[in-house]
C-alpha positions as CSV (number, residue, x, y, z in Angstrom):
1,M,99.7,138.5,52.0
2,N,98.2,135.1,51.4
3,K,96.3,134.9,54.7
4,R,92.6,134.7,54.0
5,G,91.8,136.2,57.3
6,Y,92.9,139.7,56.4
7,N,93.8,139.9,52.7
8,K,90.1,140.3,51.9
9,F,90.4,143.8,53.5
10,L,93.3,144.9,51.2
11,E,93.3,146.5,47.8
12,I,96.4,146.1,45.6
13,S,97.0,148.6,42.8
14,K,98.9,147.9,39.6
15,D,102.0,149.4,41.2
16,I,101.9,146.7,43.9
17,E,100.7,149.3,46.4
18,V,98.8,147.8,49.3
19,V,95.9,149.8,50.8
20,I,93.5,148.9,53.5
21,S,89.9,149.1,52.2
22,E,87.7,150.8,54.7
23,E,84.7,150.0,52.6
24,K,85.3,146.2,52.8
25,I,85.8,146.5,56.5
26,A,82.5,148.3,57.0
27,E,80.8,145.6,54.8
28,D,82.3,142.8,56.9
29,C,81.2,144.4,60.2
30,Q,77.6,143.7,59.3
31,W,78.3,140.0,60.0
32,D,80.0,140.5,63.4
33,G,78.4,138.2,66.0
34,L,76.7,136.2,63.4
35,K,77.4,132.7,62.1
36,G,76.0,131.0,59.1
37,Y,75.5,127.3,58.2
38,I,75.4,125.8,54.8
39,T,73.9,122.3,54.5
40,N,72.6,119.9,51.9
41,T,70.0,118.3,54.2
42,D,66.3,118.9,54.4
43,L,66.4,119.6,58.1
44,D,64.9,122.8,59.4
45,A,67.2,125.6,60.6
46,E,66.7,124.9,64.3
47,R,67.7,121.2,63.9
48,V,70.8,122.1,61.8
49,I,72.0,124.5,64.5
50,A,71.3,121.9,67.2
51,E,73.2,119.2,65.3
52,Y,76.2,121.5,64.8
53,H,76.4,122.1,68.5
54,G,77.2,118.3,68.9
55,L,80.1,118.5,66.4
56,W,82.7,118.6,69.3
57,V,81.6,115.0,70.2
58,V,82.4,113.8,66.6
59,E,85.7,115.7,66.5
60,R,86.7,114.3,69.9
61,A,85.8,110.7,68.9
62,F,87.8,111.2,65.6
63,R,90.9,112.3,67.6
64,V,90.6,109.3,69.9
65,S,90.1,106.8,67.1
66,K,92.9,108.2,64.9
67,G,95.3,108.9,67.8
68,T,97.9,106.6,69.4
69,L,96.3,104.1,71.8
70,E,98.5,103.8,74.9
71,M,97.8,101.3,77.7
72,R,100.2,100.7,80.5
73,P,101.5,99.1,82.6
74,M,100.9,95.9,80.8
75,F,101.1,92.8,83.0
76,H,101.2,90.3,80.1
77,F,104.2,88.8,78.5
78,T,103.0,86.7,75.5
79,E,101.9,88.3,72.3
80,Q,98.6,86.6,72.3
81,R,97.7,87.9,75.8
82,I,98.8,91.4,75.0
83,E,96.7,91.6,71.9
84,A,93.7,90.2,73.7
85,H,94.1,92.8,76.5
86,V,94.4,95.7,74.1
87,C,91.5,94.4,72.0
88,I,89.2,94.1,75.0
89,C,90.0,97.6,76.3
90,F,89.5,99.1,72.9
91,I,86.2,97.3,72.2
92,A,84.8,98.2,75.6
93,Y,85.7,101.9,75.2
94,K,84.5,102.0,71.6
95,A,81.2,100.3,72.5
96,C,80.6,102.9,75.2
97,K,81.3,105.7,72.7
98,L,79.0,104.3,70.0
99,T,76.1,103.3,72.3
100,G,76.4,106.0,74.9
101,A,76.7,103.3,77.6
102,K,78.1,104.2,81.0
103,L,81.9,103.6,81.2
104,V,83.1,102.5,84.6
105,F,86.9,102.1,84.8
106,M,89.3,101.1,87.6
107,S,92.0,103.3,89.0
108,S,94.1,102.8,92.1
109,D,94.9,104.3,95.5
110,Q,98.5,104.5,94.2
111,V,97.6,107.9,92.7
112,Y,98.0,109.1,96.4
113,N,101.5,107.6,96.7
114,G,103.7,110.6,97.4
115,T,101.2,112.9,99.0
116,P,102.5,114.6,102.2
117,L,99.1,114.6,103.7
118,L,98.1,112.3,106.6
119,G,94.6,110.9,107.4
120,A,91.9,109.9,105.0
121,L,92.5,111.4,101.5
122,K,89.7,112.9,99.4
123,E,89.3,112.8,95.7
124,E,90.1,116.5,95.3
125,D,93.4,116.4,97.2
126,V,96.5,117.4,95.3
127,L,98.2,114.4,93.7
128,Q,101.9,113.8,93.0
129,P,102.4,110.1,92.6
130,V,106.0,109.1,92.9
131,N,105.9,105.6,91.3
132,I,105.3,104.8,87.6
133,Y,102.1,102.8,88.4
134,G,100.5,105.7,90.2
135,Q,101.5,108.2,87.5
136,H,100.0,106.0,84.8
137,K,96.8,105.6,86.7
138,L,96.5,109.3,87.2
139,E,97.2,109.9,83.5
140,C,94.5,107.3,82.6
141,E,92.0,109.1,84.8
142,Q,92.7,112.4,83.1
143,R,92.6,110.9,79.5
144,V,89.3,109.1,80.1
145,Q,87.7,112.2,81.7
146,W,88.8,114.3,78.8
147,N,87.4,111.9,76.2
148,N,84.4,110.8,78.1
149,P,83.2,113.2,80.9
150,D,80.3,110.9,81.8
151,A,82.7,108.0,82.7
152,A,83.1,107.0,86.4
153,G,86.6,106.2,87.6
154,L,87.0,104.1,90.8
155,R,90.1,104.3,92.9
156,L,90.5,100.9,94.4
157,T,92.5,99.9,97.5
158,W,94.7,96.9,97.7
159,M,92.3,94.0,97.4
160,Y,92.4,90.4,98.7
161,D,90.6,87.1,98.4
162,L,90.8,84.2,100.9
163,P,93.8,81.9,100.7
164,R,91.6,78.9,100.3
165,S,89.8,80.4,97.3
166,S,89.6,78.1,94.3
167,M,90.4,81.0,91.9
168,K,93.8,82.2,90.9
169,L,95.3,84.4,93.6
170,N,97.8,87.2,93.5
171,S,99.8,88.5,96.4
172,N,97.6,90.0,99.0
173,I,97.5,90.6,102.8
174,L,95.9,87.3,103.7
175,V,97.8,85.2,101.2
176,N,101.1,86.7,102.4
177,I,100.3,85.9,106.1
178,Q,99.2,82.4,105.3
179,K,102.3,81.7,103.2
180,A,104.5,83.0,105.9
181,Y,102.8,80.8,108.5
182,N,102.9,77.7,106.2
183,E,106.6,78.2,105.4
184,G,107.6,79.4,108.9
185,N,109.3,82.5,107.4
186,P,108.6,85.8,109.3
187,I,107.6,88.8,107.2
188,K,107.9,92.5,107.9
189,A,105.2,95.1,107.7
190,A,105.9,98.9,107.6
191,T,104.9,100.9,110.7
192,H,105.0,104.1,108.6
193,E,102.6,103.0,105.9
194,Y,98.8,103.5,106.0
195,R,96.6,101.8,103.5
196,G,93.1,100.3,103.3
197,V,92.4,96.8,102.1
198,T,89.2,95.5,100.6
199,Y,87.7,92.1,100.0
200,V,87.5,91.7,96.2
201,W,84.0,90.3,96.3
202,D,82.7,93.4,98.2
203,V,84.0,95.5,95.3
204,V,82.2,93.2,92.8
205,K,79.0,93.4,94.7
206,N,79.1,97.3,94.6
207,I,80.1,97.6,90.9
208,E,76.4,97.6,89.8
209,K,75.7,100.6,92.0
210,A,78.7,102.4,90.6
211,I,77.0,102.4,87.2
212,S,74.6,105.1,88.5
213,L,77.4,107.4,89.6
214,Q,77.7,110.7,87.8
215,G,80.9,111.2,85.7
216,G,83.9,111.7,87.9
217,I,86.5,110.1,90.1
218,Y,85.6,108.2,93.3
219,N,87.5,106.6,96.1
220,F,86.1,103.0,96.2
221,G,86.9,100.6,99.0
222,C,87.5,100.2,102.7
223,S,88.8,102.9,105.1
224,N,91.6,102.2,107.5
225,S,93.2,104.1,110.4
226,L,95.9,101.5,111.3
227,N,99.5,101.3,110.0
228,S,100.4,98.2,107.9
229,Y,102.1,96.4,110.8
230,E,99.0,96.9,113.0
231,L,96.7,95.8,110.2
232,Y,98.8,92.7,109.5
233,Q,98.6,91.8,113.2
234,K,94.9,92.2,113.3
235,A,94.4,90.2,110.1
236,A,96.6,87.3,111.5
237,G,94.5,87.2,114.7
238,I,91.3,87.0,112.7
239,M,92.7,84.2,110.6
240,G,93.5,82.3,113.8
241,I,97.3,82.5,113.3
242,K,99.1,81.7,116.5
243,D,102.2,83.6,117.7
244,A,101.6,86.4,115.2
245,Q,104.0,88.6,117.1
246,N,106.9,86.5,116.0
247,L,105.5,85.8,112.5
248,I,104.9,89.4,111.6
249,L,107.7,91.8,112.5
250,P,107.6,95.6,112.5
251,D,109.6,97.4,109.8
252,D,110.4,100.8,111.3
253,E,112.9,101.8,108.6
254,R,110.7,101.7,105.5
255,F,109.0,105.1,104.8
256,C,110.4,106.4,108.1
257,E,111.5,109.7,106.5
258,E,108.2,110.3,104.8
259,P,105.2,108.1,105.8
260,R,103.3,106.5,102.9
261,N,99.6,107.3,103.2
262,L,97.2,105.7,100.8
263,T,94.1,105.7,103.0
264,M,91.0,107.1,101.3
265,D,88.0,109.0,102.4
266,C,85.0,107.3,100.8
267,S,82.3,109.8,102.0
268,L,81.5,110.7,98.3
269,I,80.3,107.2,97.4
270,N,78.7,106.9,100.8
271,E,76.4,109.8,99.9
272,Q,75.4,107.8,96.8
273,G,74.4,104.7,98.9
274,I,77.6,102.8,98.3
275,T,79.3,101.5,101.5
276,F,82.2,99.4,102.5
277,Y,83.4,98.0,105.8
278,E,86.3,99.4,107.7
279,S,89.4,97.3,106.7
280,V,89.5,95.2,109.9
281,E,85.8,94.7,109.9
282,G,85.9,93.7,106.3
283,I,88.5,91.0,106.9
284,E,86.4,89.7,109.8
285,N,83.3,89.5,107.6
286,A,85.2,87.9,104.7
287,V,86.7,85.2,107.0
288,E,83.4,84.5,108.8
289,I,81.0,84.8,105.9
290,P,83.1,84.2,102.7
291,F,81.7,84.7,99.3
292,R,81.8,81.2,97.8
293,T,83.5,80.9,94.4
294,E,83.7,77.1,94.2
């Protein structure tokens, strides 16, 4: 009885008898399909209506700014680094919201980890990532697209820099091969895994072009048709590693029941003038014409 949506159509007598008022219903029907605006501004009617149509942007921003900020996985361990990471992410996102600047964010080929499909995978293929990292990357894509439809998300391959780079290096295909050679310890590479690898500086050089992409998700990196064992063998040969057959051994057991395929079809960015080498060709070019960071 206290619902404003319908109690205005009721009449209550002294004997607490409730009766539906047909007269009030008929009066209210005159407003069906119409919406009124009350404002204290001096704007003309057309401008008021236009501004109201943008209310969803304000409401969405309010939910984002007042909601829980979740960022994971977090590859930092000290409190100072964690706070700095969260601060940078929040400031970047907030700056894009306030200025209308283009937001370009990084995702990963790990969102494809678990797909039963073989061959180069497209952005619209069904995703069912089986590891936490892939699941969180997919969630990130969905959250950013919901909050900022104009943002461009880039699904990156596994990246590498040259072992002799003066910059800090994480584990990557070339570093792993060089370490195995220096230490004389053979390594295994899966014969049932397919994944592209991209020179990190080729990604950097294409980032500026990515700013012009329309909002959406894009595969962003080198293609590859070889399994990981074959790719490792090719990379070792390009690096001039001798006796690669004994240094890099085939791992036929890993992913044997269900091959892991993370290779990406990058035709969507190719149509926008953004191109990458095929993985082996990219390694050849990186070794022969490295991007100098010294």
